[in-house]
C-alpha positions in Angstrom: -73.7 263.1 -0.5 -72.3 265.1 -3.4 -68.8 264.5 -2.0 -69.4 260.7 -1.8 -70.8 260.6 -5.3 -67.8 262.5 -6.6 -65.3 260.2 -4.8 -67.2 257.1 -6.0 -67.1 258.4 -9.6 -63.4 259.1 -9.4 -62.8 255.6 -8.0 -64.8 254.1 -10.8 -62.6 255.9 -13.3 -59.4 254.6 -11.7 -60.8 251.1 -11.5 -61.9 251.2 -15.2 -58.4 252.4 -16.2 -56.7 249.7 -14.2 -59.1 247.1 -15.6 -58.4 248.2 -19.2 -54.6 248.0 -18.6 -55.0 244.6 -17.0 -56.4 243.3 -20.3 -52.9 243.4 -21.7 -50.8 240.9 -19.7 -48.0 240.0 -22.1 -46.3 241.8 -25.0 -43.5 241.1 -27.5 -40.8 243.7 -27.9 -38.9 244.0 -31.3 -35.3 245.1 -31.3 -32.3 244.9 -33.7 -29.7 243.3 -31.4 -26.9 244.9 -33.4 -26.7 248.5 -32.3 -24.5 249.0 -29.2 -24.9 250.4 -26.7 -28.7 250.5 -27.3 -29.3 246.8 -28.0 -26.7 244.1 -28.8 -25.6 240.6 -28.0 -22.7 240.0 -25.6 -20.1 237.3 -25.9 -22.3 234.7 -24.3 -25.2 235.4 -26.8 -27.3 237.3 -24.3 -29.3 240.4 -25.5 -28.1 243.4 -23.5 -27.9 247.2 -23.8 -29.6 250.4 -22.7 -32.9 249.6 -24.4 -33.0 246.1 -23.0 -32.7 247.4 -19.5 -35.2 250.1 -20.4 -37.7 247.7 -21.9 -37.5 245.3 -19.0 -38.1 248.1 -16.6 -41.1 249.5 -18.6 -42.6 246.0 -18.6 -42.1 245.7 -14.8 -43.9 249.0 -14.3 -46.7 248.1 -16.7 -47.0 244.8 -14.9 -46.8 242.7 -18.1 -44.7 239.8 -19.1 -42.3 240.7 -22.0 -40.5 238.7 -24.6 -37.7 240.1 -26.8 -37.7 239.4 -30.5 -34.6 240.2 -32.6 -35.2 241.6 -36.1 -33.0 243.0 -38.9 -33.2 246.8 -39.0 -34.5 247.1 -42.5 -37.5 244.9 -41.8 -38.2 246.1 -38.3 -41.3 248.2 -39.2 -42.9 245.7 -41.6 -42.5 243.0 -38.9 -44.4 245.1 -36.4 -47.2 245.7 -38.8 -47.3 242.0 -39.6 -47.8 241.2 -35.9 -44.4 239.6 -35.2 -44.2 241.7 -32.1 -46.2 244.5 -30.4 -43.7 247.3 -30.0 -40.3 248.4 -31.3 -37.6 249.4 -28.9 -34.6 249.8 -31.1 -33.2 253.3 -31.1 -35.9 254.5 -33.5 -36.2 258.2 -34.0 -39.7 259.7 -34.2 -39.9 261.1 -37.7 -42.9 262.3 -39.8 -42.0 259.7 -42.5 -42.2 256.8 -40.0 -45.4 258.3 -38.5 -47.1 257.6 -41.9 -46.8 253.8 -41.0 -46.6 253.6 -37.2 -47.2 255.6 -34.0 -44.7 256.6 -31.3 -44.7 256.8 -27.6 -43.3 259.7 -25.7 -39.5 260.1 -26.3 -37.2 258.5 -23.8 -33.8 259.8 -25.1 -32.5 262.6 -27.5 -29.0 262.5 -28.8 -27.3 264.2 -31.8 -25.9 262.6 -34.9 -22.1 262.7 -35.5 -19.7 262.4 -38.4 -16.7 260.3 -37.5 -13.4 259.9 -39.4 -9.8 259.0 -38.8 -8.2 261.5 -36.4 -5.4 261.9 -39.0 -7.7 262.7 -41.9 -8.3 266.2 -43.4 -11.8 266.1 -41.9 -10.6 265.9 -38.3 -10.9 269.2 -36.5 -13.7 270.6 -38.6 -16.3 272.4 -36.5 -18.9 274.4 -38.4 -21.7 272.9 -40.5 -20.7 274.9 -43.5 -17.1 273.8 -43.6 -18.0 270.2 -42.8 -20.5 269.9 -45.6 -18.0 271.5 -48.1 -15.2 269.1 -47.0 -17.4 266.0 -47.5 -17.9 266.7 -51.2 -16.4 263.8 -53.1 -15.9 261.7 -50.0 -17.1 258.1 -49.4 -19.4 258.1 -46.4 -20.8 255.0 -44.6 -24.2 254.9 -43.0 -26.6 252.2 -41.8 -29.5 251.5 -44.3 -33.0 252.7 -43.7 -32.0 255.2 -41.1 -32.4 258.9 -40.5 -28.7 259.2 -41.1 -29.0 257.8 -44.6 -32.0 260.1 -45.3 -30.0 263.1 -44.2 -27.1 262.2 -46.5 -29.3 261.8 -49.5 -31.3 264.9 -48.8 -28.4 267.2 -48.0 -25.4 265.9 -50.0 -27.0 263.7 -52.6 -24.8 263.0 -55.6 -22.0 265.1 -54.1 -20.8 262.1 -52.0 -20.4 258.4 -52.4 -22.9 256.9 -50.0 -22.3 253.3 -48.9 -25.0 251.6 -46.9 -24.6 248.8 -44.3 -26.9 246.4 -42.7 -25.5 247.0 -39.2 -23.5 249.7 -37.5 -20.8 247.1 -36.7 -20.2 246.4 -40.3 -19.9 250.1 -41.0 -17.3 250.4 -38.3 -15.3 247.5 -39.8 -15.0 249.2 -43.1 -14.2 252.5 -41.5 -11.3 250.8 -39.6 -10.2 249.1 -42.8 -9.9 252.4 -44.6 -12.6 251.8 -47.1 -14.6 254.8 -45.9 -13.6 258.5 -45.5 -16.2 259.0 -42.8 -19.4 257.6 -41.3 -22.6 259.1 -39.9 -24.5 257.7 -37.0 -25.9 258.5 -33.6 -23.4 260.0 -31.1 -23.9 257.4 -28.4 -23.4 254.6 -30.9 -20.2 256.2 -32.1 -19.0 256.8 -28.5 -19.3 253.0 -27.9 -17.0 252.5 -30.9 -14.6 255.3 -30.1 -14.0 253.8 -26.6 -12.8 250.5 -28.1 -9.2 249.7 -29.3 -10.3 249.8 -32.9 -11.9 253.2 -32.5 -9.0 254.8 -30.7 -7.6 256.4 -33.9 -10.9 258.0 -34.8 -12.8 261.1 -33.8 -16.0 262.9 -34.5 -16.0 266.2 -36.4 -18.4 269.0 -37.2 -21.4 269.9 -35.2 -23.9 267.6 -33.6 -26.9 267.3 -35.9 -30.4 267.3 -34.5 -34.0 267.6 -35.4 -33.9 271.3 -34.4 -31.9 272.1 -37.5 -32.9 269.2 -39.8 -36.4 267.7 -39.4 -35.2 264.5 -40.9 -33.6 263.6 -37.6 -37.0 263.6 -35.9 -38.0 264.4 -32.3 -36.1 262.0 -30.1 -36.3 258.2 -29.7 -39.5 256.5 -28.7 -41.3 253.2 -28.7 -42.8 252.3 -32.1 -46.4 251.0 -32.0 -49.1 250.0 -34.5 -51.5 252.9 -35.2 -54.6 252.2 -33.2 -52.9 250.5 -30.3 -54.0 253.3 -28.0 -54.2 251.3 -24.8 -50.7 250.0 -25.2 -49.5 253.5 -26.1 -51.0 254.9 -22.9 -49.3 252.2 -20.9 -45.9 252.9 -22.4 -46.3 256.7 -22.0 -47.3 256.3 -18.3 -44.3 254.0 -17.6 -41.9 256.3 -19.5 -43.1 259.3 -17.6 -42.8 257.5 -14.2 -39.2 256.6 -15.1 -38.5 260.2 -16.0 -40.1 261.7 -12.9 -38.4 259.4 -10.3 -34.9 259.8 -12.0 -34.6 256.2 -13.1 -34.3 257.1 -16.8 -31.6 259.7 -16.1 -29.6 257.2 -14.1 -30.0 254.5 -16.8 -28.9 256.8 -19.7 -26.0 258.0 -17.6 -25.0 254.4 -16.9 -25.0 253.4 -20.6 -24.0 256.6 -22.3 -21.9 258.4 -19.8 -24.3 261.4 -19.9 -27.9 262.0 -19.0 -29.8 261.9 -22.4 -33.3 261.5 -20.9 -36.1 263.8 -22.0 -38.9 265.7 -20.1 -42.2 263.9 -19.7 -44.5 264.9 -22.5 -47.8 264.3 -20.7 
């Protein structure tokens, strides 16, 4: 009798959880659409990228219908808070500053930040952080606005460099190719997508990879951004992310898009 009661109780918990999840049957996903290879438009105008594949697979596992909404990066958090969409999947690093406004799911990828410059510049070949920071003094450095990379430059180099901000990574890359910048700072995987192109062939990254382990401004990996208080949706995303990690799907997906496995351990 006690065993049957225990099993019945456990079944009730499972059914209650399933019922709670079932209350959410459709969600809108906000992304930038201008940050290859994470999220961007192809020549036909179709939204593609690692995070588009990721978001679609997460929705499949959560058994919900999903709609993608493109949003300029500098307004991506305000648009979430205003209800334009329910979650952000846009290469957003989980930082303490952002947690003051929104919540984050488990991380699904962790990658370092790189400095990139012309392979013929005096910056090429620098390896240590100390020599890199010293060599950047007086240089013009490009960075996408409202990012952890901009925050790092302002906190660590400040008035010692000329910081130029861009609305998209693509526009930063254009100025780098045109010679209007000495260097740029962005995520390693985004840079690799540029370095693999014809325009990026004459450029290279220099200095060490920068991570949250050394500079908290870089945060703790990339996760789904959610409104604080959306605990049910948070649980759904966390369960789906962990299932992708545990069955190897996330490792395969990051390897496909980045050329290397950047997936993270399940945090639950």
